[in-house]
Each structure stands twice: as structure tokens, then as C-alpha cells.
Jmol script that loads the backbone (N, CA, C; Angstrom):
load data "model"
ATOM      1  N   MET A   1     -19.263 114.926 -12.195  1.00  0.00           N
ATOM      2  CA  MET A   1     -19.390 113.543 -11.775  1.00  0.00           C
ATOM      3  C   MET A   1     -20.861 113.129 -11.874  1.00  0.00           C
ATOM      4  N   SER A   2     -21.109 112.008 -12.481  1.00  0.00           N
ATOM      5  CA  SER A   2     -22.489 111.555 -12.600  1.00  0.00           C
ATOM      6  C   SER A   2     -22.952 110.926 -11.289  1.00  0.00           C
ATOM      7  N   PRO A   3     -24.244 110.854 -11.057  1.00  0.00           N
ATOM      8  CA  PRO A   3     -24.762 110.314  -9.784  1.00  0.00           C
ATOM      9  C   PRO A   3     -24.387 108.864  -9.522  1.00  0.00           C
ATOM     10  N   THR A   4     -24.136 108.058 -10.564  1.00  0.00           N
ATOM     11  CA  THR A   4     -23.793 106.655 -10.338  1.00  0.00           C
ATOM     12  C   THR A   4     -22.427 106.497  -9.704  1.00  0.00           C
ATOM     13  N   TYR A   5     -21.537 107.474  -9.915  1.00  0.00           N
ATOM     14  CA  TYR A   5     -20.197 107.381  -9.357  1.00  0.00           C
ATOM     15  C   TYR A   5     -20.117 107.862  -7.922  1.00  0.00           C
ATOM     16  N   LEU A   6     -21.201 108.378  -7.372  1.00  0.00           N
ATOM     17  CA  LEU A   6     -21.192 108.817  -5.983  1.00  0.00           C
ATOM     18  C   LEU A   6     -21.134 107.643  -5.022  1.00  0.00           C
ATOM     19  N   ILE A   7     -21.629 106.499  -5.438  1.00  0.00           N
ATOM     20  CA  ILE A   7     -21.623 105.311  -4.593  1.00  0.00           C
ATOM     21  C   ILE A   7     -20.229 104.689  -4.568  1.00  0.00           C
ATOM     22  N   ILE A   8     -19.539 104.764  -5.679  1.00  0.00           N
ATOM     23  CA  ILE A   8     -18.222 104.135  -5.813  1.00  0.00           C
ATOM     24  C   ILE A   8     -17.158 105.118  -5.329  1.00  0.00           C
ATOM     25  N   ASP A   9     -16.230 104.628  -4.539  1.00  0.00           N
ATOM     26  CA  ASP A   9     -15.163 105.484  -4.050  1.00  0.00           C
ATOM     27  C   ASP A   9     -14.184 105.825  -5.172  1.00  0.00           C
ATOM     28  N   GLN A  10     -13.256 106.706  -4.897  1.00  0.00           N
ATOM     29  CA  GLN A  10     -12.351 107.234  -5.915  1.00  0.00           C
ATOM     30  C   GLN A  10     -11.525 106.151  -6.595  1.00  0.00           C
ATOM     31  N   TYR A  11     -11.094 105.162  -5.858  1.00  0.00           N
ATOM     32  CA  TYR A  11     -10.229 104.120  -6.417  1.00  0.00           C
ATOM     33  C   TYR A  11     -10.968 102.823  -6.719  1.00  0.00           C
ATOM     34  N   ASN A  12     -12.275 102.822  -6.695  1.00  0.00           N
ATOM     35  CA  ASN A  12     -13.114 101.661  -7.016  1.00  0.00           C
ATOM     36  C   ASN A  12     -12.879 100.482  -6.078  1.00  0.00           C
ATOM     37  N   LEU A  13     -12.483 100.744  -4.856  1.00  0.00           N
ATOM     38  CA  LEU A  13     -12.241  99.651  -3.913  1.00  0.00           C
ATOM     39  C   LEU A  13     -13.527  98.956  -3.495  1.00  0.00           C
ATOM     40  N   THR A  14     -14.597  99.720  -3.337  1.00  0.00           N
ATOM     41  CA  THR A  14     -15.865  99.131  -2.910  1.00  0.00           C
ATOM     42  C   THR A  14     -16.414  98.179  -3.963  1.00  0.00           C
ATOM     43  N   ILE A  15     -16.464  98.636  -5.197  1.00  0.00           N
ATOM     44  CA  ILE A  15     -16.997  97.775  -6.255  1.00  0.00           C
ATOM     45  C   ILE A  15     -16.076  96.591  -6.503  1.00  0.00           C
ATOM     46  N   SER A  16     -14.775  96.791  -6.371  1.00  0.00           N
ATOM     47  CA  SER A  16     -13.835  95.681  -6.535  1.00  0.00           C
ATOM     48  C   SER A  16     -14.044  94.625  -5.458  1.00  0.00           C
ATOM     49  N   PHE A  17     -14.266  95.079  -4.228  1.00  0.00           N
ATOM     50  CA  PHE A  17     -14.530  94.142  -3.135  1.00  0.00           C
ATOM     51  C   PHE A  17     -15.814  93.364  -3.378  1.00  0.00           C
ATOM     52  N   LEU A  18     -16.869  94.049  -3.800  1.00  0.00           N
ATOM     53  CA  LEU A  18     -18.156  93.380  -4.016  1.00  0.00           C
ATOM     54  C   LEU A  18     -18.095  92.392  -5.181  1.00  0.00           C
ATOM     55  N   ILE A  19     -17.413  92.767  -6.258  1.00  0.00           N
ATOM     56  CA  ILE A  19     -17.263  91.852  -7.391  1.00  0.00           C
ATOM     57  C   ILE A  19     -16.445  90.632  -6.987  1.00  0.00           C
ATOM     58  N   THR A  20     -15.343  90.862  -6.262  1.00  0.00           N
ATOM     59  CA  THR A  20     -14.501  89.752  -5.820  1.00  0.00           C
ATOM     60  C   THR A  20     -15.263  88.817  -4.897  1.00  0.00           C
ATOM     61  N   LEU A  21     -15.998  89.370  -3.965  1.00  0.00           N
ATOM     62  CA  LEU A  21     -16.771  88.553  -3.030  1.00  0.00           C
ATOM     63  C   LEU A  21     -17.802  87.705  -3.775  1.00  0.00           C
ATOM     64  N   ALA A  22     -18.545  88.323  -4.675  1.00  0.00           N
ATOM     65  CA  ALA A  22     -19.576  87.592  -5.413  1.00  0.00           C
ATOM     66  C   ALA A  22     -18.969  86.518  -6.312  1.00  0.00           C
ATOM     67  N   TRP A  23     -17.888  86.858  -7.014  1.00  0.00           N
ATOM     68  CA  TRP A  23     -17.248  85.916  -7.940  1.00  0.00           C
ATOM     69  C   TRP A  23     -16.653  84.724  -7.194  1.00  0.00           C
ATOM     70  N   GLN A  24     -15.989  84.985  -6.076  1.00  0.00           N
ATOM     71  CA  GLN A  24     -15.372  83.904  -5.314  1.00  0.00           C
ATOM     72  C   GLN A  24     -16.429  83.021  -4.638  1.00  0.00           C
ATOM     73  N   MET A  25     -17.486  83.623  -4.150  1.00  0.00           N
ATOM     74  CA  MET A  25     -18.558  82.825  -3.531  1.00  0.00           C
ATOM     75  C   MET A  25     -19.273  81.966  -4.568  1.00  0.00           C
ATOM     76  N   LEU A  26     -19.458  82.492  -5.764  1.00  0.00           N
ATOM     77  CA  LEU A  26     -20.057  81.695  -6.839  1.00  0.00           C
ATOM     78  C   LEU A  26     -19.167  80.508  -7.173  1.00  0.00           C
ATOM     79  N   GLY A  27     -17.870  80.752  -7.302  1.00  0.00           N
ATOM     80  CA  GLY A  27     -16.936  79.663  -7.581  1.00  0.00           C
ATOM     81  C   GLY A  27     -16.907  78.632  -6.468  1.00  0.00           C
ATOM     82  N   PHE A  28     -16.955  79.111  -5.225  1.00  0.00           N
ATOM     83  CA  PHE A  28     -16.976  78.186  -4.090  1.00  0.00           C
ATOM     84  C   PHE A  28     -18.247  77.348  -4.086  1.00  0.00           C
ATOM     85  N   ALA A  29     -19.379  77.976  -4.371  1.00  0.00           N
ATOM     86  CA  ALA A  29     -20.649  77.241  -4.381  1.00  0.00           C
ATOM     87  C   ALA A  29     -20.653  76.148  -5.451  1.00  0.00           C
ATOM     88  N   ILE A  30     -20.121  76.460  -6.617  1.00  0.00           N
ATOM     89  CA  ILE A  30     -20.048  75.458  -7.684  1.00  0.00           C
ATOM     90  C   ILE A  30     -19.084  74.345  -7.298  1.00  0.00           C
ATOM     91  N   ALA A  31     -17.918  74.705  -6.767  1.00  0.00           N
ATOM     92  CA  ALA A  31     -16.933  73.698  -6.368  1.00  0.00           C
ATOM     93  C   ALA A  31     -17.464  72.824  -5.246  1.00  0.00           C
ATOM     94  N   TRP A  32     -18.174  73.408  -4.297  1.00  0.00           N
ATOM     95  CA  TRP A  32     -18.725  72.658  -3.175  1.00  0.00           C
ATOM     96  C   TRP A  32     -19.817  71.695  -3.658  1.00  0.00           C
ATOM     97  N   THR A  33     -20.643  72.173  -4.566  1.00  0.00           N
ATOM     98  CA  THR A  33     -21.751  71.357  -5.060  1.00  0.00           C
ATOM     99  C   THR A  33     -21.253  70.159  -5.869  1.00  0.00           C
ATOM    100  N   PHE A  34     -20.328  70.404  -6.774  1.00  0.00           N
ATOM    101  CA  PHE A  34     -19.877  69.351  -7.673  1.00  0.00           C
ATOM    102  C   PHE A  34     -18.596  68.661  -7.221  1.00  0.00           C
ATOM    103  N   LYS A  35     -18.059  69.083  -6.068  1.00  0.00           N
ATOM    104  CA  LYS A  35     -16.825  68.496  -5.520  1.00  0.00           C
ATOM    105  C   LYS A  35     -15.713  68.508  -6.570  1.00  0.00           C
ATOM    106  N   PHE A  36     -15.570  69.670  -7.226  1.00  0.00           N
ATOM    107  CA  PHE A  36     -14.614  69.845  -8.311  1.00  0.00           C
ATOM    108  C   PHE A  36     -13.785  71.082  -8.009  1.00  0.00           C
ATOM    109  N   ASP A  37     -12.514  70.895  -7.705  1.00  0.00           N
ATOM    110  CA  ASP A  37     -11.667  71.956  -7.180  1.00  0.00           C
ATOM    111  C   ASP A  37     -11.145  72.928  -8.228  1.00  0.00           C
ATOM    112  N   LYS A  38     -11.164  72.584  -9.480  1.00  0.00           N
ATOM    113  CA  LYS A  38     -10.587  73.438 -10.526  1.00  0.00           C
ATOM    114  C   LYS A  38     -11.378  74.725 -10.724  1.00  0.00           C
ATOM    115  N   VAL A  39     -12.614  74.765 -10.317  1.00  0.00           N
ATOM    116  CA  VAL A  39     -13.429  75.971 -10.460  1.00  0.00           C
ATOM    117  C   VAL A  39     -12.854  77.103  -9.621  1.00  0.00           C
ATOM    118  N   THR A  40     -12.389  76.801  -8.427  1.00  0.00           N
ATOM    119  CA  THR A  40     -11.824  77.840  -7.573  1.00  0.00           C
ATOM    120  C   THR A  40     -10.524  78.377  -8.160  1.00  0.00           C
ATOM    121  N   ASP A  41      -9.757  77.540  -8.843  1.00  0.00           N
ATOM    122  CA  ASP A  41      -8.556  78.009  -9.525  1.00  0.00           C
ATOM    123  C   ASP A  41      -8.915  78.987 -10.640  1.00  0.00           C
ATOM    124  N   PHE A  42      -9.947  78.669 -11.385  1.00  0.00           N
ATOM    125  CA  PHE A  42     -10.388  79.550 -12.469  1.00  0.00           C
ATOM    126  C   PHE A  42     -10.900  80.881 -11.932  1.00  0.00           C
ATOM    127  N   THR A  43     -11.738  80.853 -10.907  1.00  0.00           N
ATOM    128  CA  THR A  43     -12.279  82.104 -10.382  1.00  0.00           C
ATOM    129  C   THR A  43     -11.189  82.958  -9.744  1.00  0.00           C
ATOM    130  N   GLY A  44     -10.226  82.325  -9.114  1.00  0.00           N
ATOM    131  CA  GLY A  44      -9.135  83.085  -8.516  1.00  0.00           C
ATOM    132  C   GLY A  44      -8.289  83.785  -9.563  1.00  0.00           C
ATOM    133  N   GLY A  45      -7.996  83.099 -10.650  1.00  0.00           N
ATOM    134  CA  GLY A  45      -7.185  83.685 -11.702  1.00  0.00           C
ATOM    135  C   GLY A  45      -7.921  84.707 -12.541  1.00  0.00           C
ATOM    136  N   SER A  46      -9.163  84.421 -12.852  1.00  0.00           N
ATOM    137  CA  SER A  46      -9.929  85.332 -13.701  1.00  0.00           C
ATOM    138  C   SER A  46     -10.383  86.576 -12.952  1.00  0.00           C
ATOM    139  N   ASN A  47     -10.355  86.544 -11.635  1.00  0.00           N
ATOM    140  CA  ASN A  47     -10.767  87.699 -10.837  1.00  0.00           C
ATOM    141  C   ASN A  47      -9.893  88.917 -11.145  1.00  0.00           C
ATOM    142  N   PHE A  48      -8.595  88.710 -11.318  1.00  0.00           N
ATOM    143  CA  PHE A  48      -7.694  89.819 -11.633  1.00  0.00           C
ATOM    144  C   PHE A  48      -8.059  90.461 -12.965  1.00  0.00           C
ATOM    145  N   PHE A  49      -8.359  89.638 -13.950  1.00  0.00           N
ATOM    146  CA  PHE A  49      -8.718  90.143 -15.278  1.00  0.00           C
ATOM    147  C   PHE A  49     -10.033  90.916 -15.233  1.00  0.00           C
ATOM    148  N   ILE A  50     -11.011  90.392 -14.536  1.00  0.00           N
ATOM    149  CA  ILE A  50     -12.317  91.047 -14.424  1.00  0.00           C
ATOM    150  C   ILE A  50     -12.179  92.399 -13.737  1.00  0.00           C
ATOM    151  N   LEU A  51     -11.435  92.444 -12.635  1.00  0.00           N
ATOM    152  CA  LEU A  51     -11.253  93.705 -11.921  1.00  0.00           C
ATOM    153  C   LEU A  51     -10.480  94.719 -12.753  1.00  0.00           C
ATOM    154  N   ALA A  52      -9.510  94.263 -13.525  1.00  0.00           N
ATOM    155  CA  ALA A  52      -8.762  95.178 -14.387  1.00  0.00           C
ATOM    156  C   ALA A  52      -9.678  95.810 -15.429  1.00  0.00           C
ATOM    157  N   LEU A  53     -10.535  95.018 -16.036  1.00  0.00           N
ATOM    158  CA  LEU A  53     -11.474  95.557 -17.027  1.00  0.00           C
ATOM    159  C   LEU A  53     -12.478  96.512 -16.401  1.00  0.00           C
ATOM    160  N   ILE A  54     -13.009  96.138 -15.247  1.00  0.00           N
ATOM    161  CA  ILE A  54     -14.009  96.980 -14.579  1.00  0.00           C
ATOM    162  C   ILE A  54     -13.407  98.325 -14.191  1.00  0.00           C
ATOM    163  N   THR A  55     -12.237  98.302 -13.568  1.00  0.00           N
ATOM    164  CA  THR A  55     -11.640  99.568 -13.136  1.00  0.00           C
ATOM    165  C   THR A  55     -11.178 100.413 -14.326  1.00  0.00           C
ATOM    166  N   LEU A  56     -10.747  99.786 -15.414  1.00  0.00           N
ATOM    167  CA  LEU A  56     -10.365 100.550 -16.600  1.00  0.00           C
ATOM    168  C   LEU A  56     -11.580 101.238 -17.209  1.00  0.00           C
ATOM    169  N   THR A  57     -12.672 100.517 -17.347  1.00  0.00           N
ATOM    170  CA  THR A  57     -13.848 101.099 -17.994  1.00  0.00           C
ATOM    171  C   THR A  57     -14.557 102.117 -17.110  1.00  0.00           C
ATOM    172  N   THR A  58     -14.563 101.922 -15.816  1.00  0.00           N
ATOM    173  CA  THR A  58     -15.227 102.903 -14.947  1.00  0.00           C
ATOM    174  C   THR A  58     -14.365 104.129 -14.706  1.00  0.00           C
ATOM    175  N   GLY A  59     -13.052 103.998 -14.896  1.00  0.00           N
ATOM    176  CA  GLY A  59     -12.168 105.140 -14.710  1.00  0.00           C
ATOM    177  C   GLY A  59     -12.324 106.183 -15.798  1.00  0.00           C
ATOM    178  N   GLY A  60     -12.581 105.741 -17.015  1.00  0.00           N
ATOM    179  CA  GLY A  60     -12.800 106.654 -18.118  1.00  0.00           C
ATOM    180  C   GLY A  60     -11.534 107.265 -18.696  1.00  0.00           C
ATOM    181  N   THR A  61     -10.369 106.920 -18.188  1.00  0.00           N
ATOM    182  CA  THR A  61      -9.105 107.432 -18.715  1.00  0.00           C
ATOM    183  C   THR A  61      -8.387 106.291 -19.419  1.00  0.00           C
ATOM    184  N   TYR A  62      -8.145 106.458 -20.710  1.00  0.00           N
ATOM    185  CA  TYR A  62      -7.564 105.379 -21.493  1.00  0.00           C
ATOM    186  C   TYR A  62      -6.178 105.744 -22.008  1.00  0.00           C
ATOM    187  N   THR A  63      -5.306 106.088 -21.086  1.00  0.00           N
ATOM    188  CA  THR A  63      -3.918 106.350 -21.458  1.00  0.00           C
ATOM    189  C   THR A  63      -3.173 105.020 -21.580  1.00  0.00           C
ATOM    190  N   ALA A  64      -1.996 105.063 -22.187  1.00  0.00           N
ATOM    191  CA  ALA A  64      -1.209 103.834 -22.358  1.00  0.00           C
ATOM    192  C   ALA A  64      -0.866 103.224 -21.010  1.00  0.00           C
ATOM    193  N   ARG A  65      -0.579 104.062 -20.032  1.00  0.00           N
ATOM    194  CA  ARG A  65      -0.236 103.563 -18.697  1.00  0.00           C
ATOM    195  C   ARG A  65      -1.412 102.829 -18.055  1.00  0.00           C
ATOM    196  N   ASN A  66      -2.610 103.361 -18.192  1.00  0.00           N
ATOM    197  CA  ASN A  66      -3.782 102.703 -17.614  1.00  0.00           C
ATOM    198  C   ASN A  66      -4.113 101.393 -18.327  1.00  0.00           C
ATOM    199  N   ILE A  67      -3.922 101.368 -19.615  1.00  0.00           N
ATOM    200  CA  ILE A  67      -4.234 100.163 -20.370  1.00  0.00           C
ATOM    201  C   ILE A  67      -3.230  99.062 -20.062  1.00  0.00           C
ATOM    202  N   MET A  68      -1.972  99.419 -19.900  1.00  0.00           N
ATOM    203  CA  MET A  68      -0.940  98.410 -19.570  1.00  0.00           C
ATOM    204  C   MET A  68      -1.105  97.946 -18.153  1.00  0.00           C
TER     205      MET A  68
END
end "model"
wireframe off; spacefill off
backbone 0.3
color backbone group
């Protein structure tokens, strides 16, 4: 195990939480500033895709089951 993975837990819950928090707060800040609600819809939907990519690439296992 490399030293960078010591901070991240086995199932990447910590990094997933931090990415979700940052992404949602950014979307909220933009929506609040411009009074435009569609930004929060985009950040909410794209959050799943971002987390899927992050956990796939940090896991290092590229089996068909993990990719699907």
C-alpha cells in the first residue's frame, strides 16, 4: 500500500464525503449568488458520476463488475 492510501479508508468513504461536500457547496454558492436553481440540479446529478470515476480509479481494480 502506498503512503497516499493511508489517509483514505478502505471503501473511499472519507474522500467521497469530502468531494461531495465541496462539490455541493460550490454548486450552492453559485446558485445563491446568481439566484439560478438549475446549478444545484447539475451538481446533484453529476456528483454520482464524479464519485464513480474517483472510486474506480483509486481502487485500481478494473474488472467488468467494477466498471459496470
